[in-house]
C-alpha positions as CSV (number, residue, x, y, z in Angstrom):
1,M,-2.8,23.7,-17.2
2,P,-2.8,23.5,-13.6
3,K,-0.7,21.4,-11.0
4,I,-1.6,17.8,-10.5
5,K,-2.5,17.2,-7.1
6,T,-1.4,14.2,-5.5
7,K,-4.0,12.1,-3.4
8,K,-2.8,12.5,-0.2
9,A,-5.0,8.9,1.5
10,A,-2.6,6.7,-1.5
11,A,0.4,9.1,-0.7
12,K,-0.2,7.9,3.0
13,R,-0.8,4.0,2.0
14,F,1.7,3.4,-0.6
15,K,5.8,3.8,-1.8
16,V,7.1,4.0,-4.9
17,L,10.0,2.4,-5.0
18,A,13.1,3.3,-7.6
19,S,12.7,-0.7,-8.9
20,G,9.1,1.2,-10.2
21,L,7.4,-1.8,-7.3
22,I,4.6,0.1,-5.6
23,K,4.4,-1.3,-1.5
24,R,2.0,-1.3,1.0
25,G,0.7,-3.1,4.1
26,K,-1.2,-5.9,4.5
27,T,-4.6,-5.7,6.0
28,S,-6.9,-7.7,8.9
29,K,-4.0,-6.3,11.3
30,R,-6.1,-4.0,13.5
31,H,-8.9,-5.1,15.2
32,I,-10.3,-9.0,16.2
33,L,-6.8,-10.5,16.8
34,T,-7.8,-12.7,19.3
35,K,-8.8,-15.8,16.6
36,K,-5.5,-15.0,14.6
37,S,-2.4,-16.7,15.5
38,R,0.9,-15.7,16.8
39,T,1.9,-16.8,13.0
40,R,-0.6,-15.0,10.9
41,K,-0.3,-11.9,12.8
42,N,3.8,-11.5,12.2
43,R,3.1,-12.4,8.7
44,L,1.0,-9.7,8.9
45,K,3.6,-6.9,10.0
46,K,5.6,-7.6,6.7
47,G,4.8,-5.5,3.8
48,T,4.0,-6.5,0.1
49,Y,3.6,-5.6,-3.1
50,V,0.7,-4.0,-5.4
51,H,0.0,-6.4,-7.8
52,P,0.4,-5.3,-11.1
53,S,-3.7,-5.0,-12.3
54,N,-3.9,-2.7,-9.5
55,V,-0.6,-0.7,-10.0
56,G,-2.1,1.4,-12.6
57,L,-4.4,2.6,-9.8
58,V,-2.1,3.5,-7.4
59,V,0.2,5.7,-9.8
60,R,-2.8,8.0,-10.8
61,C,-3.4,8.6,-7.6
62,L,0.5,9.4,-7.4
63,P,1.1,11.7,-9.9
64,N,5.0,13.4,-8.7
65,G,5.2,10.1,-6.8
């Protein structure tokens, strides 16, 4: 059997924690920032976790992580 390769795009975006949760960054922080309030932009700095319904898809991309 060949080795299963990690999807590098997913490896850069997600981190699997010791608890089994998968951490991700929030979207909408790259451009069109002038119309967003300071409070909203500050909230976007913090990370969040992948929704349980999508965990399977992410784990499949990170076989070694």
